[in-house]
PyMOL Python script that loads the backbone (N, CA, C, O; Angstrom):
from pymol import cmd

cmd.read_pdbstr("""\
ATOM      1  N   MET A   1    -116.744 -17.520  67.265  1.00  0.00           N
ATOM      2  CA  MET A   1    -117.070 -18.153  68.520  1.00  0.00           C
ATOM      3  C   MET A   1    -118.398 -17.585  69.006  1.00  0.00           C
ATOM      4  O   MET A   1    -118.660 -16.389  68.876  1.00  0.00           O
ATOM      5  N   GLN A   2    -119.223 -18.446  69.560  1.00  0.00           N
ATOM      6  CA  GLN A   2    -120.507 -18.004  70.056  1.00  0.00           C
ATOM      7  C   GLN A   2    -120.363 -17.380  71.433  1.00  0.00           C
ATOM      8  O   GLN A   2    -119.442 -17.699  72.185  1.00  0.00           O
ATOM      9  N   GLY A   3    -121.289 -16.487  71.749  1.00  0.00           N
ATOM     10  CA  GLY A   3    -121.302 -15.849  73.058  1.00  0.00           C
ATOM     11  C   GLY A   3    -121.826 -16.812  74.114  1.00  0.00           C
ATOM     12  O   GLY A   3    -122.219 -17.935  73.800  1.00  0.00           O
ATOM     13  N   PRO A   4    -121.829 -16.373  75.355  1.00  0.00           N
ATOM     14  CA  PRO A   4    -122.326 -17.231  76.432  1.00  0.00           C
ATOM     15  C   PRO A   4    -123.814 -17.509  76.265  1.00  0.00           C
ATOM     16  O   PRO A   4    -124.560 -16.691  75.727  1.00  0.00           O
ATOM     17  N   VAL A   5    -124.218 -18.660  76.728  1.00  0.00           N
ATOM     18  CA  VAL A   5    -125.619 -19.056  76.651  1.00  0.00           C
ATOM     19  C   VAL A   5    -126.371 -18.376  77.776  1.00  0.00           C
ATOM     20  O   VAL A   5    -125.952 -18.422  78.933  1.00  0.00           O
ATOM     21  N   VAL A   6    -127.476 -17.748  77.435  1.00  0.00           N
ATOM     22  CA  VAL A   6    -128.290 -17.060  78.437  1.00  0.00           C
ATOM     23  C   VAL A   6    -129.546 -17.882  78.666  1.00  0.00           C
ATOM     24  O   VAL A   6    -130.283 -18.196  77.731  1.00  0.00           O
ATOM     25  N   PHE A   7    -129.775 -18.219  79.913  1.00  0.00           N
ATOM     26  CA  PHE A   7    -130.969 -18.972  80.262  1.00  0.00           C
ATOM     27  C   PHE A   7    -132.065 -18.004  80.685  1.00  0.00           C
ATOM     28  O   PHE A   7    -131.841 -17.109  81.499  1.00  0.00           O
ATOM     29  N   SER A   8    -133.225 -18.193  80.133  1.00  0.00           N
ATOM     30  CA  SER A   8    -134.343 -17.333  80.503  1.00  0.00           C
ATOM     31  C   SER A   8    -135.075 -17.931  81.705  1.00  0.00           C
ATOM     32  O   SER A   8    -135.013 -19.141  81.925  1.00  0.00           O
ATOM     33  N   PRO A   9    -135.752 -17.114  82.467  1.00  0.00           N
ATOM     34  CA  PRO A   9    -136.513 -17.647  83.611  1.00  0.00           C
ATOM     35  C   PRO A   9    -137.588 -18.624  83.171  1.00  0.00           C
ATOM     36  O   PRO A   9    -137.916 -19.556  83.906  1.00  0.00           O
ATOM     37  N   ASN A  10    -138.144 -18.424  81.977  1.00  0.00           N
ATOM     38  CA  ASN A  10    -139.179 -19.334  81.489  1.00  0.00           C
ATOM     39  C   ASN A  10    -138.615 -20.723  81.240  1.00  0.00           C
ATOM     40  O   ASN A  10    -139.274 -21.718  81.541  1.00  0.00           O
ATOM     41  N   ALA A  11    -137.419 -20.805  80.701  1.00  0.00           N
ATOM     42  CA  ALA A  11    -136.808 -22.107  80.442  1.00  0.00           C
ATOM     43  C   ALA A  11    -136.527 -22.834  81.745  1.00  0.00           C
ATOM     44  O   ALA A  11    -136.708 -24.048  81.833  1.00  0.00           O
ATOM     45  N   THR A  12    -136.087 -22.100  82.757  1.00  0.00           N
ATOM     46  CA  THR A  12    -135.809 -22.719  84.052  1.00  0.00           C
ATOM     47  C   THR A  12    -137.093 -23.218  84.692  1.00  0.00           C
ATOM     48  O   THR A  12    -137.113 -24.314  85.254  1.00  0.00           O
ATOM     49  N   SER A  13    -138.159 -22.441  84.621  1.00  0.00           N
ATOM     50  CA  SER A  13    -139.417 -22.882  85.220  1.00  0.00           C
ATOM     51  C   SER A  13    -139.994 -24.069  84.461  1.00  0.00           C
ATOM     52  O   SER A  13    -140.604 -24.950  85.067  1.00  0.00           O
ATOM     53  N   LEU A  14    -139.810 -24.106  83.137  1.00  0.00           N
ATOM     54  CA  LEU A  14    -140.270 -25.254  82.357  1.00  0.00           C
ATOM     55  C   LEU A  14    -139.504 -26.503  82.768  1.00  0.00           C
ATOM     56  O   LEU A  14    -140.093 -27.571  82.938  1.00  0.00           O
ATOM     57  N   TYR A  15    -138.197 -26.369  82.927  1.00  0.00           N
ATOM     58  CA  TYR A  15    -137.381 -27.503  83.365  1.00  0.00           C
ATOM     59  C   TYR A  15    -137.839 -27.984  84.737  1.00  0.00           C
ATOM     60  O   TYR A  15    -137.979 -29.188  84.952  1.00  0.00           O
ATOM     61  N   SER A  16    -138.071 -27.069  85.657  1.00  0.00           N
ATOM     62  CA  SER A  16    -138.523 -27.435  86.997  1.00  0.00           C
ATOM     63  C   SER A  16    -139.872 -28.131  86.947  1.00  0.00           C
ATOM     64  O   SER A  16    -140.095 -29.118  87.648  1.00  0.00           O
ATOM     65  N   PHE A  17    -140.772 -27.615  86.115  1.00  0.00           N
ATOM     66  CA  PHE A  17    -142.093 -28.230  85.978  1.00  0.00           C
ATOM     67  C   PHE A  17    -141.982 -29.648  85.436  1.00  0.00           C
ATOM     68  O   PHE A  17    -142.632 -30.559  85.950  1.00  0.00           O
ATOM     69  N   VAL A  18    -141.175 -29.844  84.414  1.00  0.00           N
ATOM     70  CA  VAL A  18    -141.010 -31.173  83.824  1.00  0.00           C
ATOM     71  C   VAL A  18    -140.364 -32.118  84.831  1.00  0.00           C
ATOM     72  O   VAL A  18    -140.761 -33.279  84.939  1.00  0.00           O
ATOM     73  N   GLU A  19    -139.381 -31.630  85.562  1.00  0.00           N
ATOM     74  CA  GLU A  19    -138.710 -32.471  86.553  1.00  0.00           C
ATOM     75  C   GLU A  19    -139.659 -32.845  87.688  1.00  0.00           C
ATOM     76  O   GLU A  19    -139.696 -34.005  88.098  1.00  0.00           O
ATOM     77  N   LEU A  20    -140.414 -31.901  88.194  1.00  0.00           N
ATOM     78  CA  LEU A  20    -141.378 -32.201  89.252  1.00  0.00           C
ATOM     79  C   LEU A  20    -142.477 -33.137  88.758  1.00  0.00           C
ATOM     80  O   LEU A  20    -142.942 -34.005  89.497  1.00  0.00           O
ATOM     81  N   SER A  21    -142.883 -32.957  87.518  1.00  0.00           N
ATOM     82  CA  SER A  21    -143.872 -33.867  86.936  1.00  0.00           C
ATOM     83  C   SER A  21    -143.319 -35.281  86.871  1.00  0.00           C
ATOM     84  O   SER A  21    -144.039 -36.245  87.131  1.00  0.00           O
ATOM     85  N   GLY A  22    -142.052 -35.407  86.529  1.00  0.00           N
ATOM     86  CA  GLY A  22    -141.420 -36.727  86.496  1.00  0.00           C
ATOM     87  C   GLY A  22    -141.409 -37.388  87.855  1.00  0.00           C
ATOM     88  O   GLY A  22    -141.680 -38.583  87.977  1.00  0.00           O
ATOM     89  N   TYR A  23    -141.092 -36.603  88.888  1.00  0.00           N
ATOM     90  CA  TYR A  23    -141.114 -37.160  90.246  1.00  0.00           C
ATOM     91  C   TYR A  23    -142.526 -37.556  90.655  1.00  0.00           C
ATOM     92  O   TYR A  23    -142.722 -38.594  91.285  1.00  0.00           O
ATOM     93  N   PHE A  24    -143.497 -36.745  90.304  1.00  0.00           N
ATOM     94  CA  PHE A  24    -144.892 -37.049  90.626  1.00  0.00           C
ATOM     95  C   PHE A  24    -145.331 -38.339  89.932  1.00  0.00           C
ATOM     96  O   PHE A  24    -145.978 -39.188  90.544  1.00  0.00           O
ATOM     97  N   ILE A  25    -144.984 -38.478  88.674  1.00  0.00           N
ATOM     98  CA  ILE A  25    -145.326 -39.696  87.929  1.00  0.00           C
ATOM     99  C   ILE A  25    -144.624 -40.908  88.539  1.00  0.00           C
ATOM    100  O   ILE A  25    -145.202 -41.993  88.600  1.00  0.00           O
ATOM    101  N   MET A  26    -143.382 -40.728  88.990  1.00  0.00           N
ATOM    102  CA  MET A  26    -142.648 -41.831  89.616  1.00  0.00           C
ATOM    103  C   MET A  26    -143.325 -42.284  90.907  1.00  0.00           C
ATOM    104  O   MET A  26    -143.399 -43.483  91.175  1.00  0.00           O
ATOM    105  N   VAL A  27    -143.815 -41.348  91.705  1.00  0.00           N
ATOM    106  CA  VAL A  27    -144.513 -41.708  92.942  1.00  0.00           C
ATOM    107  C   VAL A  27    -145.790 -42.477  92.621  1.00  0.00           C
ATOM    108  O   VAL A  27    -146.088 -43.490  93.254  1.00  0.00           O
ATOM    109  N   ILE A  28    -146.536 -41.996  91.645  1.00  0.00           N
ATOM    110  CA  ILE A  28    -147.755 -42.697  91.231  1.00  0.00           C
ATOM    111  C   ILE A  28    -147.403 -44.095  90.723  1.00  0.00           C
ATOM    112  O   ILE A  28    -148.097 -45.062  91.037  1.00  0.00           O
ATOM    113  N   TYR A  29    -146.334 -44.206  89.942  1.00  0.00           N
ATOM    114  CA  TYR A  29    -145.891 -45.499  89.414  1.00  0.00           C
ATOM    115  C   TYR A  29    -145.536 -46.458  90.541  1.00  0.00           C
ATOM    116  O   TYR A  29    -145.917 -47.627  90.496  1.00  0.00           O
ATOM    117  N   ILE A  30    -144.819 -45.987  91.545  1.00  0.00           N
ATOM    118  CA  ILE A  30    -144.416 -46.856  92.654  1.00  0.00           C
ATOM    119  C   ILE A  30    -145.641 -47.327  93.438  1.00  0.00           C
ATOM    120  O   ILE A  30    -145.746 -48.508  93.767  1.00  0.00           O
ATOM    121  N   VAL A  31    -146.562 -46.419  93.737  1.00  0.00           N
ATOM    122  CA  VAL A  31    -147.773 -46.797  94.468  1.00  0.00           C
ATOM    123  C   VAL A  31    -148.588 -47.800  93.661  1.00  0.00           C
ATOM    124  O   VAL A  31    -149.051 -48.805  94.199  1.00  0.00           O
ATOM    125  N   TYR A  32    -148.763 -47.530  92.382  1.00  0.00           N
ATOM    126  CA  TYR A  32    -149.524 -48.441  91.524  1.00  0.00           C
ATOM    127  C   TYR A  32    -148.849 -49.813  91.450  1.00  0.00           C
ATOM    128  O   TYR A  32    -149.529 -50.838  91.493  1.00  0.00           O
ATOM    129  N   THR A  33    -147.527 -49.841  91.341  1.00  0.00           N
ATOM    130  CA  THR A  33    -146.794 -51.100  91.264  1.00  0.00           C
ATOM    131  C   THR A  33    -146.946 -51.902  92.548  1.00  0.00           C
ATOM    132  O   THR A  33    -147.128 -53.119  92.502  1.00  0.00           O
ATOM    133  N   VAL A  34    -146.873 -51.240  93.678  1.00  0.00           N
ATOM    134  CA  VAL A  34    -147.040 -51.941  94.962  1.00  0.00           C
ATOM    135  C   VAL A  34    -148.453 -52.520  95.077  1.00  0.00           C
ATOM    136  O   VAL A  34    -148.625 -53.656  95.518  1.00  0.00           O
ATOM    137  N   ILE A  35    -149.456 -51.743  94.684  1.00  0.00           N
ATOM    138  CA  ILE A  35    -150.832 -52.235  94.730  1.00  0.00           C
ATOM    139  C   ILE A  35    -151.022 -53.401  93.772  1.00  0.00           C
ATOM    140  O   ILE A  35    -151.636 -54.406  94.130  1.00  0.00           O
ATOM    141  N   LEU A  36    -150.499 -53.275  92.559  1.00  0.00           N
ATOM    142  CA  LEU A  36    -150.597 -54.359  91.581  1.00  0.00           C
ATOM    143  C   LEU A  36    -149.918 -55.618  92.090  1.00  0.00           C
ATOM    144  O   LEU A  36    -150.479 -56.710  91.999  1.00  0.00           O
ATOM    145  N   PHE A  37    -148.718 -55.471  92.624  1.00  0.00           N
ATOM    146  CA  PHE A  37    -147.978 -56.613  93.148  1.00  0.00           C
ATOM    147  C   PHE A  37    -148.755 -57.291  94.282  1.00  0.00           C
ATOM    148  O   PHE A  37    -148.868 -58.516  94.316  1.00  0.00           O
ATOM    149  N   TYR A  38    -149.282 -56.498  95.196  1.00  0.00           N
ATOM    150  CA  TYR A  38    -150.049 -57.044  96.327  1.00  0.00           C
ATOM    151  C   TYR A  38    -151.251 -57.847  95.841  1.00  0.00           C
ATOM    152  O   TYR A  38    -151.481 -58.969  96.291  1.00  0.00           O
ATOM    153  N   HIS A  39    -152.017 -57.262  94.916  1.00  0.00           N
ATOM    154  CA  HIS A  39    -153.215 -57.947  94.447  1.00  0.00           C
ATOM    155  C   HIS A  39    -152.887 -59.198  93.635  1.00  0.00           C
ATOM    156  O   HIS A  39    -153.562 -60.217  93.774  1.00  0.00           O
ATOM    157  N   TRP A  40    -151.863 -59.131  92.795  1.00  0.00           N
ATOM    158  CA  TRP A  40    -151.509 -60.310  92.013  1.00  0.00           C
ATOM    159  C   TRP A  40    -151.005 -61.435  92.917  1.00  0.00           C
ATOM    160  O   TRP A  40    -151.315 -62.604  92.686  1.00  0.00           O
ATOM    161  N   LYS A  41    -150.227 -61.085  93.946  1.00  0.00           N
ATOM    162  CA  LYS A  41    -149.697 -62.111  94.848  1.00  0.00           C
ATOM    163  C   LYS A  41    -150.803 -62.725  95.707  1.00  0.00           C
ATOM    164  O   LYS A  41    -150.796 -63.933  95.945  1.00  0.00           O
ATOM    165  N   ASN A  42    -151.752 -61.912  96.174  1.00  0.00           N
ATOM    166  CA  ASN A  42    -152.788 -62.416  97.071  1.00  0.00           C
ATOM    167  C   ASN A  42    -153.973 -63.038  96.342  1.00  0.00           C
ATOM    168  O   ASN A  42    -154.575 -63.984  96.850  1.00  0.00           O
ATOM    169  N   TYR A  43    -154.314 -62.535  95.183  1.00  0.00           N
ATOM    170  CA  TYR A  43    -155.514 -63.014  94.507  1.00  0.00           C
ATOM    171  C   TYR A  43    -155.237 -63.803  93.228  1.00  0.00           C
ATOM    172  O   TYR A  43    -156.160 -64.330  92.606  1.00  0.00           O
ATOM    173  N   GLY A  44    -153.983 -63.879  92.845  1.00  0.00           N
ATOM    174  CA  GLY A  44    -153.644 -64.655  91.656  1.00  0.00           C
ATOM    175  C   GLY A  44    -153.776 -66.142  91.944  1.00  0.00           C
ATOM    176  O   GLY A  44    -153.434 -66.602  93.033  1.00  0.00           O
ATOM    177  N   THR A  45    -154.267 -66.881  90.979  1.00  0.00           N
ATOM    178  CA  THR A  45    -154.480 -68.305  91.199  1.00  0.00           C
ATOM    179  C   THR A  45    -153.349 -69.151  90.622  1.00  0.00           C
ATOM    180  O   THR A  45    -153.098 -70.255  91.104  1.00  0.00           O
ATOM    181  N   ASP A  46    -152.671 -68.652  89.607  1.00  0.00           N
ATOM    182  CA  ASP A  46    -151.606 -69.415  88.973  1.00  0.00           C
ATOM    183  C   ASP A  46    -150.276 -68.673  89.159  1.00  0.00           C
ATOM    184  O   ASP A  46    -150.129 -67.530  88.726  1.00  0.00           O
ATOM    185  N   ALA A  47    -149.331 -69.322  89.794  1.00  0.00           N
ATOM    186  CA  ALA A  47    -148.045 -68.675  90.087  1.00  0.00           C
ATOM    187  C   ALA A  47    -147.282 -68.330  88.809  1.00  0.00           C
ATOM    188  O   ALA A  47    -146.603 -67.305  88.751  1.00  0.00           O
ATOM    189  N   LYS A  48    -147.389 -69.177  87.788  1.00  0.00           N
ATOM    190  CA  LYS A  48    -146.698 -68.907  86.526  1.00  0.00           C
ATOM    191  C   LYS A  48    -147.241 -67.650  85.850  1.00  0.00           C
ATOM    192  O   LYS A  48    -146.480 -66.820  85.351  1.00  0.00           O
ATOM    193  N   VAL A  49    -148.561 -67.525  85.842  1.00  0.00           N
ATOM    194  CA  VAL A  49    -149.193 -66.357  85.215  1.00  0.00           C
ATOM    195  C   VAL A  49    -148.845 -65.098  86.002  1.00  0.00           C
ATOM    196  O   VAL A  49    -148.589 -64.047  85.416  1.00  0.00           O
ATOM    197  N   THR A  50    -148.834 -65.204  87.326  1.00  0.00           N
ATOM    198  CA  THR A  50    -148.480 -64.061  88.163  1.00  0.00           C
ATOM    199  C   THR A  50    -147.056 -63.605  87.875  1.00  0.00           C
ATOM    200  O   THR A  50    -146.809 -62.412  87.700  1.00  0.00           O
ATOM    201  N   THR A  51    -146.129 -64.536  87.826  1.00  0.00           N
ATOM    202  CA  THR A  51    -144.738 -64.198  87.544  1.00  0.00           C
ATOM    203  C   THR A  51    -144.589 -63.585  86.154  1.00  0.00           C
ATOM    204  O   THR A  51    -143.889 -62.587  85.984  1.00  0.00           O
ATOM    205  N   LEU A  52    -145.239 -64.175  85.176  1.00  0.00           N
ATOM    206  CA  LEU A  52    -145.178 -63.655  83.812  1.00  0.00           C
ATOM    207  C   LEU A  52    -145.766 -62.246  83.725  1.00  0.00           C
ATOM    208  O   LEU A  52    -145.201 -61.376  83.061  1.00  0.00           O
ATOM    209  N   THR A  53    -146.882 -62.025  84.385  1.00  0.00           N
ATOM    210  CA  THR A  53    -147.531 -60.717  84.351  1.00  0.00           C
ATOM    211  C   THR A  53    -146.661 -59.643  85.003  1.00  0.00           C
ATOM    212  O   THR A  53    -146.457 -58.572  84.430  1.00  0.00           O
ATOM    213  N   LEU A  54    -146.153 -59.928  86.191  1.00  0.00           N
ATOM    214  CA  LEU A  54    -145.332 -58.940  86.883  1.00  0.00           C
ATOM    215  C   LEU A  54    -144.020 -58.675  86.148  1.00  0.00           C
ATOM    216  O   LEU A  54    -143.551 -57.538  86.110  1.00  0.00           O
ATOM    217  N   THR A  55    -143.435 -59.702  85.573  1.00  0.00           N
ATOM    218  CA  THR A  55    -142.202 -59.531  84.816  1.00  0.00           C
ATOM    219  C   THR A  55    -142.442 -58.685  83.573  1.00  0.00           C
ATOM    220  O   THR A  55    -141.676 -57.765  83.282  1.00  0.00           O
ATOM    221  N   SER A  56    -143.496 -58.995  82.847  1.00  0.00           N
ATOM    222  CA  SER A  56    -143.777 -58.217  81.638  1.00  0.00           C
ATOM    223  C   SER A  56    -144.144 -56.772  81.989  1.00  0.00           C
ATOM    224  O   SER A  56    -143.792 -55.850  81.252  1.00  0.00           O
ATOM    225  N   TYR A  57    -144.838 -56.572  83.092  1.00  0.00           N
ATOM    226  CA  TYR A  57    -145.157 -55.214  83.540  1.00  0.00           C
ATOM    227  C   TYR A  57    -143.882 -54.425  83.812  1.00  0.00           C
ATOM    228  O   TYR A  57    -143.757 -53.282  83.371  1.00  0.00           O
ATOM    229  N   LEU A  58    -142.946 -55.013  84.522  1.00  0.00           N
ATOM    230  CA  LEU A  58    -141.696 -54.314  84.837  1.00  0.00           C
ATOM    231  C   LEU A  58    -140.838 -54.099  83.597  1.00  0.00           C
ATOM    232  O   LEU A  58    -140.213 -53.048  83.454  1.00  0.00           O
ATOM    233  N   VAL A  59    -140.801 -55.078  82.701  1.00  0.00           N
ATOM    234  CA  VAL A  59    -139.992 -54.957  81.484  1.00  0.00           C
ATOM    235  C   VAL A  59    -140.519 -53.828  80.595  1.00  0.00           C
ATOM    236  O   VAL A  59    -139.742 -53.156  79.917  1.00  0.00           O
ATOM    237  N   VAL A  60    -141.812 -53.625  80.600  1.00  0.00           N
ATOM    238  CA  VAL A  60    -142.393 -52.581  79.763  1.00  0.00           C
ATOM    239  C   VAL A  60    -142.309 -51.208  80.436  1.00  0.00           C
ATOM    240  O   VAL A  60    -142.022 -50.213  79.770  1.00  0.00           O
ATOM    241  N   THR A  61    -142.552 -51.144  81.731  1.00  0.00           N
ATOM    242  CA  THR A  61    -142.675 -49.839  82.373  1.00  0.00           C
ATOM    243  C   THR A  61    -141.362 -49.240  82.860  1.00  0.00           C
ATOM    244  O   THR A  61    -141.241 -48.016  82.903  1.00  0.00           O
ATOM    245  N   VAL A  62    -140.397 -50.034  83.219  1.00  0.00           N
ATOM    246  CA  VAL A  62    -139.126 -49.478  83.698  1.00  0.00           C
ATOM    247  C   VAL A  62    -138.438 -48.632  82.618  1.00  0.00           C
ATOM    248  O   VAL A  62    -137.970 -47.537  82.927  1.00  0.00           O
ATOM    249  N   PRO A  63    -138.359 -49.095  81.373  1.00  0.00           N
ATOM    250  CA  PRO A  63    -137.780 -48.211  80.343  1.00  0.00           C
ATOM    251  C   PRO A  63    -138.567 -46.909  80.159  1.00  0.00           C
ATOM    252  O   PRO A  63    -137.979 -45.867  79.869  1.00  0.00           O
ATOM    253  N   LEU A  64    -139.886 -46.964  80.324  1.00  0.00           N
ATOM    254  CA  LEU A  64    -140.678 -45.744  80.219  1.00  0.00           C
ATOM    255  C   LEU A  64    -140.331 -44.769  81.341  1.00  0.00           C
ATOM    256  O   LEU A  64    -140.261 -43.561  81.115  1.00  0.00           O
ATOM    257  N   MET A  65    -140.116 -45.283  82.532  1.00  0.00           N
ATOM    258  CA  MET A  65    -139.727 -44.415  83.645  1.00  0.00           C
ATOM    259  C   MET A  65    -138.337 -43.814  83.418  1.00  0.00           C
ATOM    260  O   MET A  65    -138.089 -42.662  83.776  1.00  0.00           O
ATOM    261  N   ILE A  66    -137.458 -44.578  82.839  1.00  0.00           N
ATOM    262  CA  ILE A  66    -136.120 -44.059  82.520  1.00  0.00           C
ATOM    263  C   ILE A  66    -136.229 -42.930  81.502  1.00  0.00           C
ATOM    264  O   ILE A  66    -135.548 -41.911  81.621  1.00  0.00           O
ATOM    265  N   ILE A  67    -137.080 -43.111  80.508  1.00  0.00           N
ATOM    266  CA  ILE A  67    -137.279 -42.073  79.495  1.00  0.00           C
ATOM    267  C   ILE A  67    -137.854 -40.811  80.130  1.00  0.00           C
ATOM    268  O   ILE A  67    -137.466 -39.701  79.765  1.00  0.00           O
ATOM    269  N   ILE A  68    -138.772 -40.974  81.074  1.00  0.00           N
ATOM    270  CA  ILE A  68    -139.366 -39.816  81.732  1.00  0.00           C
ATOM    271  C   ILE A  68    -138.302 -39.015  82.472  1.00  0.00           C
ATOM    272  O   ILE A  68    -138.382 -37.787  82.523  1.00  0.00           O
ATOM    273  N   PHE A  69    -137.312 -39.684  83.043  1.00  0.00           N
ATOM    274  CA  PHE A  69    -136.292 -38.944  83.785  1.00  0.00           C
ATOM    275  C   PHE A  69    -135.150 -38.461  82.881  1.00  0.00           C
ATOM    276  O   PHE A  69    -134.377 -37.595  83.289  1.00  0.00           O
ATOM    277  N   ILE A  70    -135.031 -38.991  81.691  1.00  0.00           N
ATOM    278  CA  ILE A  70    -134.047 -38.462  80.747  1.00  0.00           C
ATOM    279  C   ILE A  70    -134.614 -37.241  80.025  1.00  0.00           C
ATOM    280  O   ILE A  70    -133.855 -36.369  79.601  1.00  0.00           O
ATOM    281  N   LEU A  71    -135.918 -37.169  79.882  1.00  0.00           N
ATOM    282  CA  LEU A  71    -136.573 -36.075  79.173  1.00  0.00           C
ATOM    283  C   LEU A  71    -136.168 -34.692  79.692  1.00  0.00           C
ATOM    284  O   LEU A  71    -135.868 -33.824  78.872  1.00  0.00           O
ATOM    285  N   PRO A  72    -136.143 -34.438  80.985  1.00  0.00           N
ATOM    286  CA  PRO A  72    -135.730 -33.094  81.432  1.00  0.00           C
ATOM    287  C   PRO A  72    -134.294 -32.740  81.053  1.00  0.00           C
ATOM    288  O   PRO A  72    -133.964 -31.560  80.944  1.00  0.00           O
ATOM    289  N   LEU A  73    -133.458 -33.712  80.856  1.00  0.00           N
ATOM    290  CA  LEU A  73    -132.078 -33.420  80.472  1.00  0.00           C
ATOM    291  C   LEU A  73    -131.971 -32.893  79.047  1.00  0.00           C
ATOM    292  O   LEU A  73    -130.968 -32.276  78.690  1.00  0.00           O
ATOM    293  N   THR A  74    -132.995 -33.132  78.230  1.00  0.00           N
ATOM    294  CA  THR A  74    -132.954 -32.695  76.843  1.00  0.00           C
ATOM    295  C   THR A  74    -133.569 -31.311  76.652  1.00  0.00           C
ATOM    296  O   THR A  74    -133.482 -30.743  75.563  1.00  0.00           O
ATOM    297  N   ILE A  75    -134.179 -30.772  77.680  1.00  0.00           N
ATOM    298  CA  ILE A  75    -134.816 -29.448  77.556  1.00  0.00           C
ATOM    299  C   ILE A  75    -133.790 -28.364  77.765  1.00  0.00           C
ATOM    300  O   ILE A  75    -134.121 -27.180  77.703  1.00  0.00           O
TER     301      ILE A  75
END
""", "prot")
cmd.dss("prot")
cmd.show_as("cartoon", "prot")
cmd.util.cbc("prot")
cmd.orient("prot")
């Protein structure tokens, strides 16, 4: 049987850094998404292209954001 797992302070600080980085990236992502949405809605000329662009943006980036928040769980 293995002994208890000992966590080092370095591992905890690395986890905290990765987690805080994930939150920081999420805030940047939300701000960028709001700005993109605003500009596409106000300056887009074709509603179909606007819908397609915003949908494809969300379909591509949401899984990336999920991966960013799962990453700290693997450290």
